[in-house]
BAFI-3210 file (N, C-alpha, C; in Angstrom, 3 decimals, decimal comma, padded with zeros to 6 digits):
// residues 87
n [1|2|3|4|5|6|7|8|9|10|11|12|13|14|15|16|17|18|19|20|21|22|23|24|25|26|27|28|29|30|31|32|33|34|35|36|37|38|39|40|41|42|43|44|45|46|47|48|49|50|51|52|53|54|55|56|57|58|59|60|61|62|63|64|65|66|67|68|69|70|71|72|73|74|75|76|77|78|79|80|81|82|83|84|85|86|87]
n.u [228,726|232,102|235,113|237,624|241,047|243,857|247,243|249,353|251,487|251,845|252,391|252,402|251,876|250,589|249,173|247,353|245,961|244,793|243,169|241,472|240,011|238,611|237,102|235,538|233,892|232,388|233,272|233,975|236,966|239,699|242,512|245,931|248,458|251,801|254,075|257,482|257,519|258,849|258,220|255,454|255,507|256,829|254,888|252,849|254,145|254,394|251,729|251,271|252,500|255,276|255,587|256,700|256,160|254,072|250,750|249,372|246,698|243,828|240,972|238,383|240,302|241,713|244,562|244,880|246,698|248,592|248,133|247,943|247,012|244,517|243,191|243,252|241,546|239,193|238,934|238,528|236,046|235,702|236,066|233,852|232,194|233,773|233,818|231,212|230,853|230,014|231,681]
n.v [062,304|062,863|062,230|060,495|060,084|058,340|058,112|055,654|053,835|050,511|050,023|052,526|054,736|057,241|057,070|055,057|056,358|058,506|057,106|055,900|058,090|058,857|056,525|056,501|058,597|057,491|057,475|056,438|055,495|055,607|053,724|054,055|052,055|052,473|051,083|050,463|051,235|053,157|054,493|054,903|056,498|058,728|059,637|060,291|062,377|064,245|064,973|065,998|068,456|068,109|066,919|064,118|062,511|060,181|059,860|061,091|063,025|063,390|065,163|065,081|065,500|067,643|068,575|067,815|067,345|065,902|063,585|065,209|067,561|066,742|066,129|068,677|070,106|068,796|069,496|072,240|072,185|072,018|069,781|068,008|069,406|069,432|066,715|066,235|067,329|066,733|064,353]
n.w [024,489|025,332|023,393|024,772|025,236|026,484|027,109|028,320|030,683|031,829|034,664|035,811|038,398|038,261|035,902|036,536|038,551|037,122|035,287|037,106|038,134|035,821|035,406|037,751|037,141|035,218|032,612|029,361|027,779|025,440|025,683|025,192|025,443|025,912|026,640|026,399|023,698|021,603|019,236|019,430|021,680|020,708|018,899|020,694|022,108|020,088|019,706|022,227|022,612|022,915|025,388|027,158|029,269|031,072|032,409|029,297|028,407|026,385|025,399|023,236|021,234|022,212|024,004|027,322|029,330|031,996|034,758|037,116|035,958|034,999|037,412|038,560|036,853|037,523|040,229|039,982|038,915|036,198|034,632|034,255|032,464|030,143|029,622|028,919|026,458|023,056|020,938]
ca.u [229,845|233,378|236,089|238,738|242,192|244,888|248,480|249,763|252,360|251,116|252,553|252,567|250,857|249,828|248,247|246,318|245,163|243,999|242,130|240,536|239,124|237,719|236,174|234,582|232,955|231,645|233,750|234,668|238,139|240,599|243,829|247,071|249,562|253,020|255,225|258,626|257,223|259,354|257,494|254,178|255,819|257,117|253,595|252,193|254,847|254,043|250,373|251,245|253,399|256,614|255,610|256,970|255,777|252,734|249,863|248,977|245,257|243,201|239,514|237,973|241,484|242,399|245,507|244,537|247,908|248,790|247,256|247,704|246,192|243,162|242,612|243,065|240,310|238,085|238,847|237,966|234,697|235,697|236,221|232,560|231,744|234,557|233,433|229,847|230,834|230,009|232,955]
ca.v [062,061|063,244|061,223|060,629|059,207|058,449|057,368|055,107|052,691|049,542|050,124|053,932|055,091|058,415|056,569|054,325|057,369|059,239|056,197|055,700|059,254|058,757|055,414|056,943|059,497|056,716|057,874|055,458|056,118|054,768|053,694|053,725|051,617|052,678|050,420|050,080|051,504|054,516|055,106|055,371|057,605|059,890|060,112|060,940|063,634|065,164|065,455|066,601|069,621|067,717|066,235|062,694|061,778|059,599|059,813|062,285|062,866|064,220|065,133|065,579|065,922|068,734|068,086|068,232|067,251|064,656|063,228|066,375|068,501|066,184|066,317|070,122|070,464|068,264|070,313|073,539|071,985|072,189|068,510|067,444|070,109|068,927|065,331|066,214|067,819|065,645|064,117]
ca.w [025,387|024,732|023,017|025,709|024,976|027,504|026,838|029,614|030,906|032,630|036,121|036,177|039,399|037,816|034,884|037,264|039,258|036,126|034,789|038,200|038,153|034,663|035,645|038,775|036,477|034,232|031,287|028,531|027,163|024,662|026,311|024,335|026,284|025,116|027,272|025,550|022,289|021,383|018,122|019,985|022,597|019,852|018,388|021,823|022,382|019,003|020,016|023,561|022,650|023,347|026,686|026,977|030,475|031,030|031,256|028,556|028,254|025,357|025,365|021,908|020,504|022,925|024,998|028,683|030,139|032,722|035,869|037,969|035,188|034,984|038,748|038,764|036,149|038,307|041,438|039,586|038,412|034,744|033,935|033,858|031,263|029,000|029,377|028,386|025,078|022,085|020,242]
c.u [231,147|234,215|237,328|239,803|243,218|246,062|249,051|250,933|251,625|251,198|252,785|251,481|250,011|248,804|247,061|245,384|244,260|242,865|241,067|239,541|238,126|236,679|235,121|233,525|232,145|232,039|234,403|235,827|238,923|241,972|244,873|248,224|250,841|254,257|256,258|258,358|257,593|258,632|256,153|254,407|256,137|255,826|252,835|252,812|254,534|252,669|250,347|252,247|254,767|256,675|255,725|256,621|254,373|252,070|249,802|247,533|244,726|241,688|239,079|239,149|242,265|243,299|245,158|245,781|247,986|247,790|246,924|246,817|244,733|242,476|242,381|241,792|239,091|237,858|238,204|236,537|234,579|235,706|234,884|232,024|232,471|234,106|232,036|229,777|230,832|231,338|232,937]
c.v [062,339|062,024|061,447|059,598|059,428|057,537|056,948|054,136|051,797|049,809|051,555|054,336|056,304|058,026|055,878|055,313|058,135|058,364|055,961|056,858|059,182|057,660|055,795|057,854|058,786|057,017|056,692|056,171|055,090|054,865|053,259|053,359|051,673|052,097|050,020|050,282|052,960|055,229|055,677|056,549|058,874|060,491|060,857|062,315|064,689|065,779|066,283|067,748|069,299|066,993|064,727|061,864|061,202|059,787|061,149|062,047|063,873|064,044|065,827|066,179|067,047|068,140|068,682|068,279|065,904|064,465|064,442|067,397|068,047|066,414|067,803|070,595|069,994|069,121|071,671|073,419|072,101|070,869|067,970|068,094|069,636|067,522|065,211|066,680|066,647|065,555|064,774]
c.w [024,638|024,346|023,891|025,359|026,071|027,125|028,187|029,503|031,892|034,135|036,604|037,182|038,993|036,748|035,554|037,965|038,285|035,598|035,853|038,276|036,999|034,860|036,685|038,172|035,392|032,798|030,580|027,867|026,369|025,304|025,289|025,264|025,451|025,798|026,215|024,051|021,993|020,242|018,609|020,930|021,812|019,310|019,488|022,079|021,322|019,263|021,291|023,695|023,241|024,676|026,462|028,215|030,294|032,380|030,532|028,143|027,245|025,459|024,080|021,142|021,162|023,996|026,364|029,548|030,814|033,845|036,735|037,268|035,172|036,327|039,044|038,071|036,943|039,556|041,141|039,045|036,899|033,969|033,428|032,587|030,023|028,614|028,766|026,941|024,110|021,332|018,873]
res [m|a|n|v|e|i|y|t|w|t|f|c|p|y|c|i|r|a|k|s|l|l|k|r|k|g|v|e|f|t|e|h|n|i|d|r|d|e|e|a|r|d|k|m|a|e|r|a|n|g|r|r|s|v|p|q|i|f|i|n|g|q|h|i|g|g|c|d|d|l|h|a|l|d|t|k|g|e|l|d|g|l|l|q|q|p|a]
***
């Protein structure tokens, strides 16, 4: 199973939506809640090619993008394959 990381804010509707999709797929993930933590947000942005919006999602260290990017991969049928790759 893939190593999935997601950077979130507590009340972000896009974060909740992305986590919901992962949970529906039975995926375990590591959540990095960065509410009011600028240092953590800077670290996330460094990993996410400068993107500072949340969520930012990584699968096996590869930057996937945000909520819309995650759902687009699912719609194209590409997400399940990424999630099946070993960490």
